C-alpha positions in Angstrom: -41.9 -29.4 -47.0 -38.0 -29.9 -48.9 -38.6 -30.9 -52.9 -37.0 -32.8 -54.5 -34.7 -30.6 -56.4 -33.7 -29.0 -52.5 -33.2 -32.7 -51.5 -30.7 -33.6 -54.3 -28.5 -30.2 -53.9 -28.5 -31.0 -50.4 -26.7 -33.8 -51.0 -25.1 -32.6 -54.2 -23.6 -30.0 -51.7 -22.5 -32.6 -49.4 -21.1 -35.2 -51.9 -18.8 -31.8 -53.5 -17.5 -31.4 -49.9 -16.9 -33.9 -48.7 -14.9 -34.9 -51.9 -13.1 -31.4 -50.8 -12.0 -32.0 -48.1 -10.9 -35.9 -48.4 -8.7 -34.2 -51.5 -7.9 -31.9 -49.6 -6.1 -34.8 -46.2 -5.3 -37.4 -48.9 -3.1 -35.5 -51.1 -3.3 -31.0 -50.5 -2.3 -30.9 -46.9 0.4 -34.1 -47.0 2.0 -33.3 -50.4 1.8 -30.1 -51.2 1.7 -27.2 -48.2 4.3 -26.9 -46.3 4.7 -24.1 -43.1 7.1 -22.1 -40.4 5.4 -22.7 -36.5 7.9 -20.3 -34.8 7.7 -20.2 -30.8 9.2 -18.4 -28.3 10.1 -19.4 -25.3 11.6 -17.5 -22.6 13.7 -18.9 -19.4 14.9 -17.1 -16.4 17.7 -19.9 -16.3 18.7 -19.8 -20.1 21.6 -18.0 -19.9 23.1 -17.8 -23.0 22.7 -15.5 -25.6 19.1 -16.0 -27.7 19.5 -19.1 -29.8 17.0 -19.7 -33.4 16.8 -23.6 -33.5 14.8 -24.6 -36.7 13.6 -28.6 -36.0 12.9 -30.8 -38.6 10.5 -33.6 -38.0 9.4 -36.8 -38.9 10.2 -37.0 -43.0 8.8 -40.1 -43.5 10.6 -40.0 -46.9 8.8 -41.9 -49.8 6.7 -40.6 -53.8 4.2 -39.4 -54.3 3.8 -37.2 -50.8 7.8 -36.7 -49.6 9.8 -36.6 -53.1 13.6 -36.1 -52.6 12.6 -32.9 -54.3 10.4 -31.5 -51.4 13.4 -32.9 -49.0 14.9 -30.0 -50.7 12.8 -27.7 -50.6 12.5 -28.1 -47.1 16.2 -27.6 -46.5 16.4 -24.7 -48.7 13.6 -22.8 -46.8 14.8 -24.5 -43.7 18.4 -22.4 -44.4 16.4 -19.3 -46.0 15.7 -19.0 -42.2 19.1 -18.4 -40.7 19.0 -20.3 -37.5 21.6 -21.2 -35.1 20.9 -24.9 -34.8 19.1 -27.2 -36.8 18.4 -30.3 -35.3 16.4 -33.5 -36.6 14.1 -35.1 -34.5 14.0 -39.0 -36.7 11.7 -41.1 -38.3 13.3 -40.3 -41.8 12.2 -43.6 -43.2 7.8 -44.3 -45.0 6.2 -44.4 -41.9 3.2 -46.1 -44.2 2.3 -48.8 -47.2 0.1 -46.2 -49.6 3.6 -45.0 -51.4 4.3 -45.6 -55.3 9.0 -45.4 -55.1 10.5 -46.1 -51.5 13.2 -43.8 -51.4 16.4 -44.9 -49.3 18.0 -42.7 -47.1 21.2 -43.0 -49.0 19.8 -40.5 -51.2 18.2 -39.0 -48.8 21.1 -38.0 -46.7 23.1 -36.0 -48.8 20.0 -33.5 -49.5 19.6 -32.9 -45.8 23.5 -32.4 -45.7 23.5 -28.9 -47.3 21.6 -27.5 -44.2 23.8 -25.2 -42.9 23.8 -23.3 -39.4 26.4 -21.2 -37.5 26.3 -24.2 -34.9 25.9 -27.2 -36.3 23.4 -29.8 -37.6 22.6 -32.6 -35.0 20.2 -35.8 -35.7 18.3 -38.0 -33.5 16.7 -41.7 -34.8 12.9 -42.3 -34.4 11.2 -45.5 -34.1 10.7 -46.1 -37.7 14.3 -45.7 -38.8 15.2 -48.9 -36.6 12.3 -50.8 -37.5 12.9 -50.4 -40.9 16.1 -51.7 -40.2 16.6 -55.5 -40.1 19.8 -55.6 -39.4 19.8 -53.4 -36.5 16.5 -55.7 -35.4 18.1 -59.0 -35.3 20.8 -57.2 -33.6 18.9 -55.3 -30.9 20.6 -52.6 -31.9 23.3 -51.0 -33.5 25.0 -50.1 -35.8 21.4 -48.8 -37.8 21.7 -47.9 -41.3 20.2 -44.6 -41.0 22.4 -43.4 -38.3 25.7 -44.5 -40.7 24.3 -42.6 -44.0 23.7 -39.9 -41.8 27.1 -39.6 -39.6 28.7 -40.2 -43.3 27.2 -37.3 -44.6 28.8 -34.9 -42.3 25.4 -35.0 -39.8 26.1 -36.2 -36.4 23.0 -38.3 -34.6 23.4 -38.0 -30.7 22.0 -41.4 -29.8 22.5 -41.6 -25.4 25.2 -38.8 -26.3 25.5 -35.2 -25.0 27.4 -32.4 -26.4 29.4 -29.0 -25.6 28.4 -26.4 -28.4 29.4 -23.2 -27.7 27.0 -22.1 -24.6 24.9 -25.3 -24.7 25.0 -28.1 -24.3 22.6 -30.5 -26.4 21.5 -34.4 -26.2 19.7 -36.8 -27.9 18.1 -39.4 -27.0 17.8 -42.5 -28.9 14.2 -44.0 -29.5 12.4 -45.2 -26.4 10.7 -47.5 -28.8 13.4 -49.0 -30.8 12.6 -53.0 -30.7 10.4 -55.2 -31.6 10.4 -57.5 -28.8 8.0 -59.8 -30.2 5.5 -60.8 -27.0 7.8 -58.4 -24.8 6.7 -55.7 -27.0 8.8 -52.6 -28.0 12.3 -52.5 -26.7 13.5 -48.8 -25.7 17.5 -48.1 -26.2 17.3 -44.9 -24.4 19.6 -44.4 -21.4 18.1 -41.1 -20.0 20.2 -41.0 -16.5 23.7 -42.2 -18.8 22.9 -39.4 -21.1 22.5 -37.2 -18.3 25.4 -38.0 -16.8 27.5 -36.4 -20.1 26.2 -33.4 -18.9 28.8 -31.1 -17.2 27.7 -28.7 -14.2 29.3 -25.9 -15.6 25.5 -24.6 -15.4 25.3 -24.1 -19.2 21.5 -24.3 -20.5 21.1 -27.6 -21.9 19.2 -29.1 -25.1 17.6 -32.4 -25.2 16.2 -34.2 -28.0 13.7 -37.5 -28.0 11.8 -38.1 -30.6 9.4 -39.4 -28.5 7.8 -37.0 -26.1 6.4 -39.4 -23.5 9.8 -39.4 -22.1 9.4 -35.7 -21.0 7.4 -36.7 -17.1 11.1 -37.9 -16.5 13.0 -34.8 -18.1 14.4 -33.7 -14.8 15.1 -29.6 -14.0 18.8 -29.8 -16.0 17.2 -29.6 -19.5 16.0 -26.2 -20.4 13.8 -27.5 -23.4 12.9 -30.9 -24.2 12.0 -31.2 -28.3 10.3 -33.9 -29.8 8.6 -35.4 -32.5 6.7 -39.2 -33.3 3.5 -37.7 -32.8 2.7 -35.7 -36.2 -0.1 -33.7 -34.5 -1.6 -36.5 -34.1 -2.3 -36.0 -38.0 -6.0 -34.9 -37.5 -6.6 -31.7 -35.4 -9.6 -29.8 -35.0 -9.9 -27.5 -32.2 -7.0 -27.6 -31.0 -7.8 -31.5 -30.4 -6.3 -35.0 -31.8 -8.3 -38.0 -31.9 -5.8 -39.7 -32.1 -2.5 -39.1 -30.1 0.8 -42.0 -30.7 1.4 -41.4 -27.0 -0.2 -43.0 -24.0 -0.6 -39.5 -22.2 -3.2 -38.7 -25.2 -3.3 -35.2 -26.8 -1.0 -33.9 -23.7 1.8 -34.1 -25.3 -0.2 -34.3 -28.8 1.3 -31.1 -30.3 3.1 -27.8 -29.9 4.5 -25.7 -26.5 4.1 -27.6 -23.3 5.2 -26.5 -20.0 5.4 -28.6 -17.1 6.3 -27.5 -13.4 9.2 -25.0 -15.3 9.9 -26.9 -17.8 9.4 -26.8 -21.7 9.0 -29.5 -24.3 8.2 -28.0 -28.2 6.9 -30.9 -30.1 7.3 -30.9 -33.8 3.9 -31.5 -35.8 6.5 -32.7 -38.6 6.0 -33.2 -42.5 5.3 -37.1 -43.4 2.9 -39.2 -41.8 2.6 -42.6 -40.9 -0.3 -45.3 -40.7 -2.5 -43.7 -43.5 -1.4 -40.8 -45.6 -3.8 -38.3 -44.3 -3.6 -35.2 -42.7 -6.0 -32.6 -41.4 -5.5 -29.5 -39.5 -2.0 -30.7 -38.9 -0.2 -29.2 -42.1 3.6 -30.1 -42.5 5.3 -28.0 -40.7 9.6 -26.7 -40.1 9.9 -25.8 -36.5 11.4 -22.6 -34.9 12.3 -22.4 -31.4 14.1 -18.9 -30.7 14.9 -19.3 -26.6 15.9 -16.4 -24.6 16.7 -15.5 -20.9 14.6 -12.5 -19.4 17.8 -10.9 -18.4 
């Protein structure tokens, strides 16, 4: 039979373990840690030169978790990877109320403008960037203050727009949950068909940027690679499973590299948090994708 001292030691151990996990999940992991998550993708239809793409998703800036100094460190570490192309996948706005000091995109965008890559730096918007812009909500559309700030600092925002780069097409889809429609629910501003129509029939590989991964089942075969964020990997992920994922597909598109019917999707775990400032098992990340052909 356990003695009173043994029981007390056990309870103390449980308390300390709980305290450590709480500190880790609510501060250490979301505010201090950062890793580079690498994915290597090989495709038969990739006719361009090998491409290294750095992805920054879901910054959700705001102190004390994602400060301006932390943004500067993320920018410096991304540049140090020497990618060919850098893409920002939206949700620059704070995603929860547990911040001590909001940070304006007017202060964040000049720091993101220090990102550099031979084929450029491009951005899309996320749902929080639309929800945080009250004027845009009243209009039911753009212009959007986050897009304006990024473009004023030299970062093109691809809103249902496709452009030709050196050897590839790069397309950006507008957000699928952009407008708070009241009784009508969330209204998307995305136009996949219109975006695809801008991609030429020259056979060059095409990459699609879409903040929410839920569009992936509709993405046509013309797209070699879809890049998304939004889910944060569920923020809590244990043994490859997340109990809560902001997607109607649940864990199907929660995190990482997904291959379906010959099509590739990479969902970045992102940097910040939404709803609550907690991360456990989903370290904030810069995502680096290396895509090559088989030849």
